[in-house]
MARSEMAR-71148 format. One record per residue: z, x, y of N, C-alpha, C in turn; residue number from 0; residue in one letter. Coordinates in steps of 0.1 Angstrom, whole numbers, plus 2048, in hexadecimal, padded with zeros to 3 digits. Example, Ala and Ser with C-alpha at 12.3 -4.5 7.8 and 13.67 -1.06 7.14 Angstrom:
<rs>
((84E,884,7C7),(84E,87B,7D3),(84E,884,7DF),0,"a");
((847,880,7EA),(847,889,7F5),(84F,881,800),1,"s");
</rs>
This chain:
<rs>
((1A0,C99,86F),(1AC,CA1,86F),(1A8,CAE,869),0,"m");
((1AC,CB9,86F),(1AA,CC6,86A),(1B4,CC9,85F),1,"l");
((1B0,CD2,855),(1BA,CD6,84A),(1C6,CDE,84F),2,"p");
((1CF,CE0,846),(1DC,CE7,84A),(1D9,CF5,84E),3,"r");
((1CF,CFB,849),(1CC,D09,84C),(1C7,D0B,85B),4,"f");
((1C5,D00,862),(1C1,D01,870),(1CE,D02,878),5,"a");
((1D3,D0E,878),(1E0,D11,87F),(1E0,D1B,88A),6,"n");
((1D4,D1E,88F),(1D2,D28,899),(1D3,D21,8A7),7,"q");
((1D6,D29,8B1),(1D7,D24,8BF),(1CC,D2B,8C7),8,"t");
((1C4,D24,8CE),(1BB,D29,8D8),(1BF,D26,8E6),9,"v");
((1BB,D2D,8F0),(1BE,D2A,8FE),(1B2,D27,905),10,"v");
((1B2,D1B,90C),(1A6,D17,914),(1A9,D1B,922),11,"v");
((1A0,D22,929),(1A2,D26,937),(198,D1E,940),12,"l");
((19E,D19,94B),(195,D12,954),(197,D19,962),13,"m");
((18D,D1A,96A),(18E,D21,977),(195,D19,981),14,"p");
((19B,D20,98A),(1A1,D1A,996),(196,D18,9A0),15,"e");
((196,D0D,9A7),(18D,D0A,9B2),(192,D0E,9BF),16,"e");
((18B,D17,9C6),(18F,D1C,9D3),(184,D1A,9DD),17,"i");
((188,D1A,9E9),(17E,D19,9F4),(17B,D27,9F9),18,"v");
((16E,D2A,9F9),(16A,D38,9FD),(15E,D36,A07),19,"e");
((160,D3A,A13),(156,D38,A1E),(151,D2A,A1F),20,"r");
((15B,D21,A1E),(158,D12,A20),(152,D0B,A13),21,"g");
((151,D12,A08),(14B,D0C,9FC),(156,D0D,9F1),22,"e");
((157,D02,9E9),(160,D02,9DE),(159,D0A,9D2),23,"t");
((160,D14,9CD),(15A,D1C,9C2),(165,D1E,9B8),24,"v");
((160,D22,9AC),(16A,D24,9A1),(16F,D33,9A1),25,"e");
((17B,D35,99F),(181,D42,99F),(188,D44,991),26,"s");
((184,D4E,98A),(18A,D51,97D),(195,D5B,97E),27,"w");
((19A,D5F,98A),(1A4,D68,98C),(1B1,D64,986),28,"t");
((1B5,D58,988),(1C1,D52,982),(1BE,D45,97C),29,"v");
((1B8,D45,970),(1B4,D38,96A),(1C0,D30,965),30,"p");
((1BD,D23,963),(1C7,D1A,95D),(1C6,D1D,94E),31,"t");
((1D1,D1F,947),(1D1,D22,939),(1D7,D17,931),32,"r");
((1D0,D11,927),(1D5,D06,91F),(1D4,D0A,911),33,"t");
((1DF,D0C,90A),(1DF,D0F,8FB),(1DC,D02,8F3),34,"p");
((1D4,D04,8E9),(1D1,CF9,8E0),(1D5,CFD,8D2),35,"i");
((1DF,CF7,8CC),(1E4,CFA,8BE),(1DC,CF2,8B4),36,"d");
((1DD,CF7,8A7),(1D7,CF0,89C),(1C8,CF2,89B),37,"g");
((1C3,CFE,89E),(1B5,D01,89E),(1B1,D0A,892),38,"c");
((1A5,D0A,88F),(19F,D14,885),(194,D1C,88B),39,"s");
((196,D29,88C),(18D,D32,892),(185,D39,887),40,"v");
((178,D38,887),(16F,D3D,87D),(165,D46,883),41,"q");
((162,D52,87D),(159,D5B,882),(14A,D56,881),42,"p");
((142,D5A,88A),(134,D56,889),(12B,D63,888),43,"g");
((11F,D61,88B),(115,D6C,88B),(117,D75,897),44,"n");
((11A,D81,895),(11A,D8B,8A0),(10E,D94,89F),45,"g");
((10D,D9D,8A8),(102,DA6,8A7),(0FF,DAC,8B4),46,"g");
((0F4,DB3,8B5),(0EF,DBA,8C1),(0EA,DAF,8CB),47,"r");
((0EB,DB3,8D7),(0E6,DAA,8E2),(0D8,DAF,8E5),48,"d");
((0CE,DAA,8DE),(0C0,DAF,8E0),(0BA,DAB,8EE),49,"f");
((0BF,DA1,8F4),(0BB,D9C,901),(0BE,DA7,90B),50,"e");
((0CA,DAD,90B),(0CD,DB7,914),(0CD,DC5,90F),51,"h");
((0CC,DC6,901),(0CA,DD3,8FA),(0D5,DDD,8FD),52,"a");
((0E0,DD9,902),(0EB,DE3,904),(0F9,DDE,900),53,"d");
((0F9,DD5,8F8),(106,DCF,8F4),(106,DC8,8E7),54,"g");
((111,DC1,8E4),(112,DB9,8D8),(118,DAC,8DC),55,"v");
((115,DA2,8D3),(11B,D95,8D5),(125,D92,8CA),56,"v");
((12F,D8A,8CD),(138,D85,8C3),(138,D76,8C3),57,"a");
((136,D6F,8B8),(135,D61,8B8),(141,D5C,8AF),58,"d");
((146,D50,8B3),(151,D4A,8AB),(14F,D3B,8AC),59,"f");
((153,D33,8A2),(154,D25,8A2),(162,D21,8A1),60,"t");
((166,D18,8A9),(174,D13,8A9),(175,D04,8A7),61,"v");
((17D,D00,89D),(17F,CF2,89A),(18D,CEF,8A0),62,"y");
((18C,CE5,8A9),(198,CE1,8B0),(19D,CD2,8AD),63,"l");
((1A9,CCF,8AF),(1AE,CC1,8AD),(1A6,CB7,8B5),64,"p");
((1A6,CAB,8B0),(19E,CA1,8B6),(1A2,C9E,8C5),65,"e");
((1AE,CA1,8C9),(1B2,C9E,8D6),(1AF,CAA,8E0),66,"t");
((1A9,CB5,8DB),(1A7,CC0,8E4),(19C,CBD,8EE),67,"a");
((19F,CC2,8FA),(195,CC0,905),(191,CCE,90A),68,"m");
((184,CD1,908),(17F,CDE,90C),(173,CDC,915),69,"v");
((174,CDD,922),(169,CDB,92B),(15E,CE5,928),70,"p");
((151,CE2,92B),(146,CEA,929),(147,CF8,930),71,"r");
((14D,CF8,93C),(14D,D05,943),(15A,D0D,940),72,"r");
((162,D09,936),(16E,D10,933),(16B,D1D,92C),73,"a");
((174,D26,92C),(174,D32,924),(17F,D31,91A),74,"r");
((17E,D38,90F),(188,D37,904),(18C,D45,900),75,"v");
((199,D46,8FE),(19F,D52,8F8),(1A3,D4F,8E9),76,"e");
((1A0,D58,8E0),(1A3,D56,8D2),(1AE,D5F,8CD),77,"l");
((1B5,D5B,8C3),(1C0,D63,8BD),(1BB,D6F,8B5),78,"p");
((1AF,D6E,8B1),(1AA,D79,8A7),(1A3,D84,8AE),79,"v");
((1A0,D83,8BB),(199,D8E,8C2),(19C,D8D,8D1),80,"t");
((19A,D98,8D8),(19C,D99,8E6),(190,D93,8EE),81,"d");
((193,D90,8FB),(188,D8C,903),(187,D7D,905),82,"g");
((17E,D79,90E),(17C,D6B,911),(16E,D68,90C),83,"q");
((16D,D5C,906),(160,D57,901),(15B,D4B,909),84,"f");
((14E,D49,90A),(148,D3E,910),(143,D34,906),85,"v");
((142,D28,909),(13C,D1E,900),(12D,D1F,8FF),86,"l");
((128,D1D,8F3),(11A,D1C,8F0),(117,D0D,8EF),87,"l");
((111,D07,8F8),(10F,CF8,8F7),(11B,CF0,8FB),88,"g");
((11B,CE4,8F7),(126,CDB,8FA),(130,CDA,8EE),89,"e");
((13D,CD7,8F1),(146,CD4,8E6),(141,CC8,8DE),90,"p");
((142,CC9,8D1),(13D,CBF,8C7),(148,CB7,8C1),91,"e");
((148,CAA,8C3),(152,CA2,8BD),(14D,C9D,8B0),92,"s");
((154,C9F,8A5),(151,C9B,898),(157,C8E,895),93,"w");
((14F,C83,893),(155,C76,892),(153,C72,883),94,"i");
((15E,C6D,87E),(15F,C68,870),(164,C5A,871),95,"y");
((15C,C50,86C),(161,C42,86E),(160,C3E,87C),96,"g");
((16B,C39,881),(16B,C34,88F),(173,C3E,899),97,"l");
((176,C4A,894),(17E,C52,89D),(179,C61,89C),98,"r");
((17D,C69,8A6),(17A,C77,8A6),(183,C7E,89C),99,"t");
((17D,C86,893),(185,C8D,88A),(189,C9B,88F),100,"d");
((180,CA2,895),(183,CAF,89B),(178,CB2,8A5),101,"h");
((17A,CBD,8AC),(171,CC2,8B6),(16D,CD0,8B2),102,"v");
((160,CD3,8B3),(15B,CE1,8B0),(155,CE7,8BD),103,"r");
((158,CF3,8BF),(152,CFB,8CA),(14C,D08,8C5),104,"i");
((141,D0C,8CA),(13B,D19,8C6),(13D,D22,8D2),105,"r");
((141,D2E,8CF),(144,D38,8DA),(13D,D45,8D9),106,"l");
((13B,D4B,8E4),(134,D58,8E4),(13A,D61,8EF),107,"r");
((13C,D6E,8EB),(140,D78,8F5),(136,D84,8F4),108,"r");
((131,D89,8FF),(128,D94,900),(12F,DA0,905),109,"r");
((12F,DAB,8FD),(135,DB7,901),(12A,DC2,903),110,"d");
((12C,DCA,90E),(123,DD5,910),(11A,DD3,91B),111,"g");
</rs>
């Protein structure tokens, strides 16, 4: 269970599946938006994007309630900054005893 200060809301976005030229593809034009309450959004390491040398990256870690479902391909909007973030790795379920206590996701947005 997350502490009382975990009172932020994040929005999980999932793409719509459309058929384009006979193939099913993901469309982010009008994604499905699911708010998740009771989260804690914490800043991470940001900095220059040395791989592309023309931008910056913003990293955040979000702690979500144990019931939160965040698929790997989802995008996330945060209350503390603009833009959409992608997941770094898989959502991590933190298990204490015999049950999941909370879920942690690591996020990144590249600008520039």
